[in-house]
C-alpha positions as CSV (number, residue, x, y, z in Angstrom):
1,X,0.0,-0.4,0.4
2,X,1.3,3.2,-1.3
3,X,1.3,6.2,1.6
4,X,2.6,10.2,1.6
5,X,5.1,10.5,4.3
6,X,6.7,13.8,5.4
7,X,10.0,13.6,6.7
8,X,11.7,15.9,9.0
9,X,14.7,16.6,10.2
10,X,14.3,18.0,14.7
11,X,16.7,18.4,17.3
12,X,14.2,19.1,19.9
13,X,14.5,16.8,23.1
14,X,11.7,14.2,22.2
15,X,10.2,14.7,25.7
16,X,9.2,18.5,24.1
17,X,5.4,18.8,23.1
18,X,5.9,21.5,20.4
19,X,9.2,20.6,18.1
20,X,10.7,22.7,15.4
21,X,10.3,21.0,12.0
22,X,12.6,21.4,9.5
23,X,11.1,19.6,6.1
24,X,13.6,17.5,4.4
25,X,11.2,15.9,1.7
26,X,7.8,14.1,1.3
27,X,7.3,11.1,-0.6
28,X,5.0,7.9,-1.8
29,X,6.2,5.3,0.1
30,X,5.5,1.5,0.5
31,X,4.0,0.6,3.9
32,X,4.7,-3.2,4.4
33,X,1.8,-4.8,5.5
34,X,3.1,-6.5,8.1
35,X,3.4,-3.3,10.4
36,X,1.2,-1.5,12.9
37,X,0.4,2.6,13.1
38,X,2.2,2.8,16.6
39,X,5.6,1.4,14.8
40,X,5.3,1.4,11.5
41,X,7.6,-0.1,8.8
42,X,7.9,1.7,5.3
43,X,10.1,1.2,2.3
44,X,11.6,3.7,-0.4
45,X,13.4,3.8,-3.5
46,X,15.2,7.1,-2.9
47,X,18.0,7.1,0.2
48,X,19.7,10.1,-0.9
49,X,16.4,12.1,-0.2
50,X,16.4,11.2,3.6
51,X,19.9,12.0,4.4
52,X,19.6,14.1,7.7
53,X,16.0,12.4,8.7
54,X,15.4,11.5,12.0
55,X,11.5,12.1,12.3
56,X,8.4,11.7,10.0
57,X,4.7,12.6,9.9
58,X,2.3,9.7,8.0
59,X,-1.0,12.0,7.3
60,X,-3.0,9.1,6.9
61,X,-2.2,8.0,10.3
62,X,-2.3,11.2,12.1
63,X,0.6,10.9,13.5
64,X,4.2,11.7,14.2
65,X,7.2,9.4,14.4
66,X,11.0,9.4,15.2
67,X,12.5,7.3,12.9
68,X,15.3,5.1,12.1
69,X,16.6,4.5,8.2
70,X,18.8,1.7,6.8
71,X,19.7,0.7,3.7
72,X,18.9,-2.8,2.6
73,X,19.6,-4.3,-1.2
74,X,21.6,-1.4,-1.9
75,X,18.9,1.3,-3.5
76,X,16.0,0.3,-1.3
77,X,15.9,2.2,2.2
78,X,13.6,0.6,5.2
79,X,12.2,3.3,8.0
80,X,11.3,1.9,10.9
81,X,9.3,4.8,13.0
82,X,8.4,5.5,16.9
83,X,5.3,6.9,17.3
84,X,5.4,10.2,19.1
85,X,2.4,10.8,21.2
86,X,3.2,14.0,22.8
87,X,3.4,15.7,19.5
88,X,0.9,12.9,17.9
89,X,-1.8,13.8,20.9
90,X,-0.6,16.8,21.6
91,X,-3.9,19.3,21.8
92,X,-5.2,16.4,23.9
93,X,-2.0,16.9,25.9
94,X,-2.5,20.6,26.3
95,X,-5.7,20.7,26.9
96,X,-5.6,18.2,29.8
97,X,-6.5,20.0,33.6
98,X,-3.9,18.2,36.1
99,X,-3.1,18.4,39.7
100,X,0.5,18.2,40.1
101,X,1.9,16.7,42.4
102,X,5.5,17.9,42.1
103,X,7.4,20.1,40.0
104,X,10.6,21.7,39.1
105,X,9.3,24.8,39.2
106,X,9.2,26.1,42.4
107,X,6.2,28.7,41.4
108,X,3.8,26.0,40.7
109,X,4.2,23.7,44.2
110,X,0.7,23.7,45.7
111,X,1.1,23.9,49.5
112,X,-1.8,22.3,50.0
113,X,-0.2,18.9,49.0
114,X,1.3,16.4,51.1
115,X,4.4,16.2,50.4
116,X,7.5,15.8,52.4
117,X,10.3,17.4,49.6
118,X,8.8,20.4,50.0
119,X,9.4,22.6,52.6
120,X,6.4,24.7,54.2
121,X,6.4,27.2,57.2
122,X,3.9,27.3,59.9
123,X,3.2,30.4,60.3
124,X,0.3,33.6,59.9
125,X,0.5,35.6,56.9
126,X,-1.2,38.6,56.3
127,X,-1.5,40.2,53.0
128,X,-3.0,43.4,52.4
129,X,-4.3,44.6,48.5
130,X,-5.4,47.8,47.3
131,X,-9.0,48.2,46.1
132,X,-9.3,49.4,42.6
133,X,-11.4,52.9,42.2
134,X,-14.7,51.0,42.1
135,X,-15.2,48.2,44.0
136,X,-18.4,49.3,45.5
137,X,-22.1,48.2,43.9
138,X,-24.3,51.1,43.0
139,X,-26.0,51.0,47.2
140,X,-22.5,51.7,48.2
141,X,-21.6,48.3,49.7
142,X,-18.6,45.7,48.6
143,X,-18.5,42.3,49.9
144,X,-15.3,41.1,51.8
145,X,-14.2,37.5,52.4
146,X,-11.5,36.8,54.8
147,X,-10.1,33.0,55.5
148,X,-8.5,31.5,58.2
149,X,-8.9,33.9,61.0
150,X,-8.5,33.7,65.6
151,X,-11.5,31.6,66.9
152,X,-13.8,33.8,69.0
153,X,-14.0,33.9,72.7
154,X,-17.7,33.9,73.0
């Protein structure tokens, strides 16, 4: 079965979702019958066009692949793909809402989650914020909500 394949070169980290791709060539290739969608094996008779290729996109599968090329019989190039799930499904991955248990970026640590690796301080924190000019409603009232505070003695 013949399929159209776009071949790329990328120097992006495989763990990145949005990779920087440089188009090298687009070819019609033969898909081997005994292949699957996650690890396709394709053949082409144009190995010179795949000199610096390390990535490909197969539109019929709507997936991106890391590639390994190998010359067989002198003029036939065998390309084996390994599905890049991050790039193939990046829209779904980027739209996923998650609760991070731990992250390398200290700005995103959630102090409400129990984690012995993150130092937490138990002291009162008071924060003052300036109100914008028009915080009152048309009746001259505003609602102020506070969290925590000292227990009442009554």
